[in-house]
Residue, then its C-alpha position, 0 to 999 in steps of 0.5 A: m447486483r451493481v456495484l459502483i467503485a469510485g476509483g481506479g486505483i489498486g484497490g478499486l480495480t481489485a475489487a471490480l476482478s473480485l466482484h466479477a470472479a465471484g458472479i457480481d456486476a461491477s464498474v469504476l468511476e475513475a476521476a482522472r481523464e486517463i489512468k497513466p502508471l503513475g508512482v514508484g515502487i511498493n511492497l505486496l506482501p504475501h498476503a496480498v500475492r495470494e490474493l492476486m495469484e488466486l485472481g489469475l495474475a501470478d504469472a504476470l507479477m512474477v515477470t514483472g516484479i522482484p520476489t523480495a528475500e529479506v529486509v535489512h537494517h542498517d546505521r547510517f554508515g552501513g552497519r548491518i543492525w538487523a535482517q528478516p527473510r521475506g516471503i517464501a524465505a520466511g515460510y510463507r507459501w506465496p513471496q513478497v513482491s516489489i513492483h513499480r506502482g504504476e506496472l501493477q495498475g496497469m496489469l489490474l486495469a488490463a485484466v478488468q478491461r480484458r474480463l470485464g469489457d472496456s467499458s467497465v472502467r469509465v474515465g474522467l468522471a469525478v463522484e461528486g456526492f450520493e443519496q441512498t433510497a431503500s431500493e439503491v444508491r444513487v451516485a452523483v458524478q461530473d464528467r471532467r472532459t465537459g462539465e456535465r453532471d449526471v446521476v448513476p443508480a447502483d445497489v452498492l457504492v464502493g469508495a475507494d478513492g484515496i486518502h482524500s476520498v470524496v465519498r468518506a467525506q460525505l460520510h465523515p464531513a467533520e473528520g478534517p484533514p489527514r494527520w501528518n507526522g513531520i516527515h517529508m518523502w522524496r522518492g525515485v527510481t534509479e537503474g544500477e548494480p544490484f546490491l546485497t543479494g540483489r533481492s534486498m530491501i534495505m533500511a538505513g538510518s532512522n526517522l529520528a533524523a533521516k532514513f533511507v529505504a531501497y529495494p530492486i522492483s524490476r524482473s526485467a532489469e535483472l534479466r539484464g544483470r542490472a536493478a531498477i532500483n525504488w528509494v525512498a528518502e525520508v527527513r524530519l522536517h523541523e517543526g512547524a514546517a509547512v507540506a502540501p497535500g499527498s500525491w502520487n505524482r508532484h515533482g520535487r527537488l533533488e536539491d532539497a533531499l540529498p544534502h540530508f545523505a550527502a555523506w551515505r557512501f556505503s562499500w555496497l551503495d553509494i546513496p548520493a549517486l543513486m539519488a542523484a541519478a534518478p531520471v525524476v523525483f517526487e515528493y509528499p508527506m508521511i500522512d495518515r488518518d485516525p481510524l474511523p468508528s465506522w466505515g460506511a452506512g447503508r448500501v456505501t462503505l469504503l475500501g483501501d486508503a480511503a478507509h484506512p490510510m496508513y504510513p508506508v513503513g510497514s509495506n502494507g497499504a496496497s496489501q490491505a486494499i488487496l486484502d479489502a477488495r476480496v474480503l468485499a466480494w466474498h460477503l457481497a456474495q453470500t446474500s441478496a441484501p447489500e446492507g447486510a454483506l458491508a456491515a459484515y464486511e466492515s466488521a471483518r475488516r475495520p479493526p484489524t486495519g484500524a490496528l494497522v494504522l496505529a501500530n505504523r504510526a507507533m514506529g516500533v522498529d525506528r524505536v529501536l533504529a533511533m537507540v543505535e543512532q544515539r548510543a553510536p553516533a559515529g558507527f559500531a564494529r559489533i551490533e551485540d555491543v550497542l542493542s541486547r538480545e531483548e532489543l534485536e527481539e523487540m524489533d523483530c516483534s515490531y515488524t511482525k506487528m506492523i506486517g499483521t500476519d502469521v505465517e502458519e495462520l496465512n498458510a492455513r487459512p482458506s481462500w476467499s475465492v467465492r466457491e458454493g457452499t463455503e463459510a467465511p475464513a477464520e482469521r486471528s486478526g482479519a489482516s491476513 
């Protein structure tokens, strides 16, 4: 079986590794002329870290990223609202890992080239469309360097080409552009002093007006006694504001974001100083797409952001792409009939990822944080004077729903690694 993957991002490269491990021929077409370490930090939840470790990337992950110990919410004055342990501290057998997106992509690319060969990833080739026959799918590509066009045959086409997916657009031509929720994000990475535990993720404020997220992403910085702090400044813009489509590499202006956080100086973190010290700032809107009634047809399917782009509020975008890749490889390894395997893959992955898109869109945690801002606009001394026990429990439940996986379920679930005679792992929701 020959599988062609459109897109050399985290999901596409993980799919190539997973297919290769399952004994399936895979190759990747990437439209960019060079795969560069773009973006800033991301989080990999335990269910995704498990899959990367089963692909033999445990050492590379742990010498590069930071195992996140906790997530802590504060108000815009630094008052502590609520905290939840993460990864190993929460009882999972695998850590949650915060890592630079570009370093993770580079790690995956090196593994693909080492295991599948350098020619397994072809850059500068943009997928323009496809046609299916009874026996194959024929993929139209253009060489972005020469302008020449060609047709590449395959048994299966996987669209892992992001939120603006060409493959998705052909499958669902009437869908329209992504949805924007009115929130704009500025992001950067700043080296500074560790804060709180040194492995904490903090979220301050709420999406009612402005919210700030920060967490360390570099093991090498930690070994030097420093922290490479990934930060995200989220601001709800006025109604009718126009924003450009999202991009991992669009530079933003610090002066557009900084005024919203000018007074956010805590005893343990100076947010304006952190933002101002970033060597480069990126910006993009918080966008997603509605869940699809179907992902693919015949020998064509979708994966990652091409299938289920979601708001980055549950640390789950890249994690779900990694799960997609593993489940796809498992099903393709079970049969010589690609159409049935892709249907089974979609049946396993589309419902839970669609539920996560809607859960992230509802932003249950931020509803509670907005209550704090409304009830205590000048700050508070005791969170118990602001929120009831039931409201704090609602926050905990909302966060668990956005993550989409249960500790006991994940710890007990069989592996998605392909082994002779194994059955598909049973899952409560399919998201773990």
